[in-house]
VMD Tcl script that draws the C-alpha trace (Angstrom):
set ca {
  {0.03 0.03 -0.01}
  {1.18 3.39 -0.66}
  {1.17 5.32 2.47}
  {0.60 8.50 0.22}
  {-2.37 7.14 -1.60}
  {-4.07 6.38 1.66}
  {-2.94 9.85 3.13}
  {-4.25 11.65 0.14}
  {-7.68 9.83 0.25}
  {-7.95 10.30 4.04}
  {-7.04 13.77 3.68}
  {-9.61 14.46 1.07}
  {-12.21 13.08 3.59}
  {-10.98 15.39 6.16}
  {-11.28 18.71 4.02}
  {-13.08 21.58 5.49}
  {-13.55 19.90 8.67}
  {-11.74 20.49 12.15}
  {-13.92 18.52 14.75}
  {-14.17 15.10 15.74}
  {-16.78 14.36 13.31}
  {-15.93 14.57 9.69}
  {-18.78 13.85 7.08}
  {-17.92 13.67 3.28}
  {-21.02 13.20 1.25}
  {-19.09 13.26 -1.89}
  {-17.20 10.21 -0.35}
  {-19.96 8.90 1.52}
  {-17.65 8.76 4.21}
  {-18.11 9.48 8.05}
  {-14.97 9.57 10.55}
  {-15.38 9.93 14.24}
  {-12.72 10.43 16.92}
  {-13.66 8.81 20.20}
  {-12.52 11.56 22.75}
  {-11.27 9.20 25.64}
  {-8.92 7.00 23.32}
  {-8.37 8.99 20.50}
  {-9.29 6.08 18.04}
  {-10.76 6.95 14.73}
  {-13.68 5.01 13.38}
  {-13.96 5.44 9.43}
  {-17.43 4.30 7.90}
  {-17.24 4.45 3.83}
  {-18.72 3.19 0.84}
  {-15.95 4.79 -1.22}
  {-14.46 1.90 -3.07}
  {-11.07 3.26 -3.36}
  {-10.81 3.98 0.31}
  {-12.22 0.54 1.27}
  {-9.19 -0.79 -0.84}
  {-6.75 1.10 0.62}
  {-7.66 0.29 4.33}
  {-7.86 -3.55 3.52}
  {-4.31 -3.05 1.82}
  {-3.23 -1.51 5.21}
  {-4.72 -4.40 7.03}
  {-3.19 -6.97 4.92}
  {0.32 -5.27 5.33}
  {-0.31 -5.28 9.16}
  {-0.82 -1.76 9.44}
  {-2.50 -0.48 12.74}
  {-6.06 -0.47 10.98}
  {-8.63 -2.86 12.09}
  {-11.95 -3.62 10.12}
  {-15.03 -3.42 12.41}
  {-16.90 -6.68 12.53}
  {-20.32 -6.48 13.91}
  {-21.41 -9.00 16.25}
  {-25.05 -9.79 14.78}
  {-25.54 -12.65 12.32}
  {-21.39 -13.15 12.15}
  {-21.24 -11.04 8.87}
  {-18.62 -8.65 8.30}
  {-19.47 -5.26 7.40}
  {-17.36 -3.98 4.71}
  {-16.19 -0.23 4.94}
  {-16.11 0.19 8.72}
  {-12.71 0.52 10.26}
  {-10.72 1.74 13.31}
  {-7.50 3.38 13.10}
  {-5.38 4.57 16.37}
  {-5.06 8.31 16.77}
  {-1.38 8.36 16.48}
  {-1.36 6.23 13.60}
  {-3.99 8.51 11.75}
  {-1.91 11.47 12.31}
  {1.10 9.21 11.00}
  {-0.76 8.66 7.66}
  {-2.08 12.32 7.44}
  {1.63 13.63 8.10}
  {2.59 11.65 5.03}
  {0.17 13.57 2.65}
  {1.83 15.43 -0.01}
  {1.48 19.30 0.17}
  {0.33 19.08 -3.47}
  {-2.64 17.58 -2.63}
  {-3.88 20.32 0.03}
}
mol new
graphics top color blue
foreach p $ca { graphics top sphere $p radius 0.5 }
foreach p [lrange $ca 0 end-1] q [lrange $ca 1 end] { graphics top cylinder $p $q radius 0.2 }
display resetview
């Protein structure tokens, strides 16, 4: 996975938002941060972002897919990322995309 690609995609989701809840309708993506733990939850229907996050899991990055407990079915598009890892990812975002 290109950390730059993931950083660019997540950076786009964060555009114009400076709170603990980010909603990007164009990407069908919502990012929330749990205040106590700093963990980000990413809920998205953006295929490119899902692919990048899945690749991060394969490469053993600090990204986790949330698996709902009902019916034992994995719900694609819901992920958690620790706060320090999200900061590291976003720091790798090239300035060209800002």
